C-alpha positions as CSV (number, residue, x, y, z in Angstrom):
1,M,-5.7,-26.2,-23.3
2,S,-4.2,-24.1,-26.1
3,K,-5.6,-20.8,-23.8
4,V,-4.2,-22.2,-20.9
5,S,-0.9,-22.8,-22.4
6,M,-0.5,-19.6,-24.0
7,R,-1.4,-17.5,-21.2
8,S,1.4,-19.3,-18.9
9,K,3.3,-18.3,-21.8
10,V,2.6,-14.7,-21.4
11,N,2.5,-14.9,-17.9
12,A,6.6,-16.1,-18.0
13,N,7.5,-13.3,-20.1
14,E,6.2,-10.9,-18.3
15,Q,7.9,-11.5,-15.4
16,K,11.1,-12.4,-17.1
17,E,10.9,-8.7,-17.8
18,M,9.8,-7.4,-15.1
19,Q,12.4,-5.6,-13.3
20,F,11.8,-3.2,-9.7
21,W,13.9,-1.4,-7.4
22,T,15.0,-2.5,-3.9
23,I,13.7,-0.1,-1.3
24,E,17.1,1.0,-1.2
25,E,16.5,1.7,-4.4
26,F,13.9,4.1,-5.0
27,T,15.0,5.6,-1.5
28,R,18.0,7.0,-3.4
29,F,16.0,7.5,-6.7
30,L,13.3,9.6,-4.9
31,E,16.2,12.1,-2.9
32,S,18.3,12.2,-5.6
33,S,15.1,13.3,-7.7
34,R,13.4,15.8,-5.0
35,E,14.1,19.4,-7.1
36,H,13.2,17.7,-10.0
37,V,9.9,19.4,-11.9
38,H,8.3,15.7,-11.9
39,Y,9.0,14.8,-8.8
40,I,6.0,14.2,-8.3
41,V,5.0,11.9,-10.9
42,F,7.8,9.0,-9.8
43,S,6.9,9.6,-5.5
44,L,3.4,8.9,-6.5
45,A,4.2,5.9,-9.0
46,V,5.8,4.3,-6.1
47,Y,4.1,4.5,-3.0
48,T,1.0,4.1,-4.3
49,G,1.3,1.8,-7.2
50,M,-1.1,3.9,-9.8
51,R,-0.4,3.6,-13.4
52,R,0.8,6.0,-15.4
53,G,-2.4,7.5,-16.1
54,E,-3.6,7.5,-13.7
55,V,-1.2,9.4,-11.9
56,L,-1.6,11.9,-14.4
57,G,-5.2,12.5,-14.0
58,L,-4.6,12.6,-9.9
59,R,-7.0,15.6,-9.3
60,W,-6.4,17.6,-5.6
61,Q,-10.2,16.7,-5.3
62,D,-9.9,13.5,-5.3
63,I,-7.2,13.4,-2.2
64,D,-8.5,13.9,1.6
65,F,-6.0,14.5,3.9
66,E,-8.2,14.3,6.8
67,H,-8.5,10.9,6.5
68,R,-5.0,10.5,4.2
69,E,-6.1,8.8,1.4
70,L,-6.6,9.7,-2.6
71,R,-9.4,7.9,-4.9
72,V,-8.7,7.2,-8.2
73,I,-11.5,7.8,-11.1
74,Q,-10.1,9.4,-14.0
75,T,-7.3,8.9,-16.1
76,A,-4.7,11.8,-18.5
77,N,-4.1,9.3,-21.8
78,W,-2.6,11.3,-24.4
79,T,-3.3,9.1,-27.7
80,R,-2.5,10.1,-31.7
81,N,-6.0,12.3,-31.7
82,G,-4.5,14.1,-29.1
83,L,-5.1,14.4,-24.7
84,V,-7.7,12.0,-23.8
85,I,-9.4,12.3,-20.2
86,Q,-11.5,9.5,-18.9
87,R,-13.0,6.8,-16.6
88,P,-10.8,3.6,-15.5
89,K,-11.3,0.9,-18.2
90,T,-13.3,-1.2,-16.0
91,N,-14.4,0.0,-12.7
92,D,-12.4,-2.4,-10.5
93,S,-9.7,0.3,-11.3
94,I,-11.8,2.9,-9.8
95,R,-10.3,2.7,-5.9
96,R,-9.1,4.0,-2.7
97,V,-5.4,4.4,-2.2
98,K,-4.3,5.1,1.7
99,L,-1.4,7.2,1.8
100,F,1.9,6.5,3.5
101,Q,3.3,9.4,5.4
102,R,6.1,10.2,2.8
103,I,3.4,10.7,0.5
104,I,1.0,12.9,2.3
105,D,4.3,14.9,3.3
106,D,5.2,15.1,-0.5
107,L,1.8,16.2,-2.0
108,Q,1.3,18.7,0.6
109,A,4.7,20.1,-0.6
110,R,3.1,20.6,-4.2
111,Y,0.3,21.5,-3.3
112,E,2.7,24.6,-2.0
113,Q,4.4,24.8,-5.1
114,V,1.2,25.0,-7.1
115,Q,0.0,27.8,-5.3
116,A,3.4,29.3,-6.1
117,Y,2.7,28.2,-9.8
118,K,-0.6,29.9,-9.6
119,A,0.8,33.8,-8.9
120,E,3.1,33.6,-10.8
121,Y,1.2,32.5,-14.1
122,G,-2.1,34.5,-12.8
123,D,-4.8,34.8,-15.7
124,A,-2.4,32.3,-17.6
125,Y,-2.2,30.0,-15.2
126,E,-4.3,26.4,-16.8
127,D,-5.8,25.6,-14.2
128,N,-7.4,21.8,-14.4
129,D,-7.1,20.8,-10.7
130,L,-4.1,19.0,-11.6
131,V,-1.5,17.8,-8.5
132,C,0.8,16.6,-11.7
133,C,0.7,19.6,-14.0
134,Y,3.4,21.9,-15.6
135,P,4.5,25.1,-13.8
136,S,1.9,26.2,-16.1
137,G,-0.7,24.0,-15.2
138,G,-1.1,22.2,-18.5
139,Y,-1.6,17.8,-18.6
140,I,1.9,16.3,-18.7
141,K,2.7,14.7,-21.8
142,P,3.8,11.3,-20.9
143,K,7.3,11.4,-23.6
144,R,8.5,13.8,-20.2
145,I,7.8,11.3,-18.1
146,T,9.9,8.3,-19.5
147,E,12.7,11.4,-20.9
148,G,13.1,12.5,-17.0
149,M,13.1,8.9,-15.8
150,E,16.4,8.4,-18.1
151,V,17.7,11.1,-17.0
152,L,17.4,10.9,-13.2
153,V,17.8,7.3,-13.0
154,R,21.6,7.7,-14.7
155,K,21.8,10.4,-11.8
156,A,20.9,8.8,-8.9
157,G,23.5,5.7,-9.7
158,V,20.4,3.1,-10.3
159,K,19.8,0.3,-12.3
160,K,17.3,1.0,-14.8
161,I,13.5,0.2,-15.1
162,R,10.2,1.7,-17.2
163,F,8.1,3.3,-15.4
164,H,5.5,0.6,-15.5
165,D,7.9,-1.2,-13.5
166,L,7.3,1.1,-10.7
167,R,4.3,-0.1,-9.7
168,H,6.1,-3.8,-9.7
169,T,7.8,-1.8,-7.0
170,H,5.3,-1.2,-5.0
171,A,4.1,-4.9,-5.2
172,S,7.4,-6.2,-4.3
173,F,7.8,-3.7,-1.1
174,L,4.3,-4.5,0.0
175,L,5.0,-8.6,0.1
176,R,8.5,-7.6,1.1
177,I,7.5,-5.4,4.7
178,G,4.7,-8.5,5.2
179,I,1.9,-6.9,3.9
180,N,-1.0,-10.1,3.2
181,P,-0.8,-10.7,-0.8
182,K,-5.2,-10.0,-1.1
183,V,-4.5,-6.4,0.2
184,A,-1.6,-6.1,-1.4
185,A,-3.6,-7.0,-4.5
186,E,-6.7,-5.0,-3.1
187,R,-4.2,-1.7,-3.4
188,L,-3.3,-2.1,-6.9
189,R,-6.5,-2.9,-7.7
190,M,-6.4,-6.5,-8.9
191,T,-7.6,-9.8,-8.1
192,P,-5.9,-11.7,-5.5
193,A,-5.5,-14.4,-8.3
194,M,-4.1,-12.1,-10.3
195,F,-1.4,-11.0,-8.5
196,N,-0.7,-14.5,-6.9
197,E,-0.5,-14.9,-10.8
198,R,2.0,-11.9,-11.8
199,Y,3.9,-11.7,-8.2
200,S,3.8,-15.4,-7.2
201,H,8.1,-15.4,-8.5
202,L,8.6,-12.8,-5.6
203,L,6.9,-15.3,-3.3
204,P,9.9,-17.5,-2.9
205,T,12.7,-15.7,-1.2
206,M,9.3,-13.7,1.1
207,Q,8.8,-16.9,2.7
208,E,12.9,-17.5,3.4
209,E,12.3,-14.3,5.5
210,A,9.8,-15.1,7.1
211,V,11.3,-18.1,7.7
212,D,14.6,-16.4,9.1
213,K,12.0,-14.1,11.1
214,I,10.5,-16.6,13.0
215,E,14.1,-18.8,13.8
216,Q,15.5,-15.7,15.2
217,E,12.1,-15.4,17.3
218,L,12.3,-19.0,18.3
219,N,16.4,-18.7,19.4
220,K,15.2,-15.4,21.4
221,H,12.9,-17.5,23.4
222,A,15.3,-20.2,23.6
223,E,17.9,-18.1,24.9
224,K,15.8,-16.5,27.3
225,S,14.3,-19.4,29.1
226,L,17.9,-21.0,29.6
227,E,18.8,-18.3,31.5
228,P,19.3,-19.0,35.3
229,V,16.1,-17.9,37.7
230,D,17.7,-15.1,40.5
231,K,16.5,-16.7,43.7
């Protein structure tokens, strides 16, 4: 019983600290940061819900434009001993993620940008097949992402959140547009129970919106049925 109580307390604290952007906020942020060198990092995080290490480890060979999906099969993390490239911590984290058209457009634009960098740097380009990298091709340090995000948040005039909160933003976005929580959980590679435990506090608002939409449809039907029938 003590373990159950502790888990509930931890989850409550996590929910209290969890922040996310509305659709208006994250679109404003992305538009404002479009010309930034690390724009693709933020776009991927918002539109796929990938973790930072997963985003920084994403390679072009992991993207299937024809089938509009990418595979999460490696992470790039920095430790005291330097850069560590590895498979996700658990097999459950290895997954396929279907892509929105907006992130596909961003990835295609990014591909052209990378090709330009390769031409510019020539033999000096460090080719790791990375989607998110420095202009010279090297792995990006997470610290630079954090610093860049702080600057861009102020520029966009949106509330300050952590990079990890972009994953929460993606989850709340899926719920707001009516995606089944089970499907949303699969997309983020979480169990339905884990997803519901982490994001259940968002569901009451979503249910209110659902009820409002149902009432609107019922009212439309009622008004239509009251219209005079032409003889």
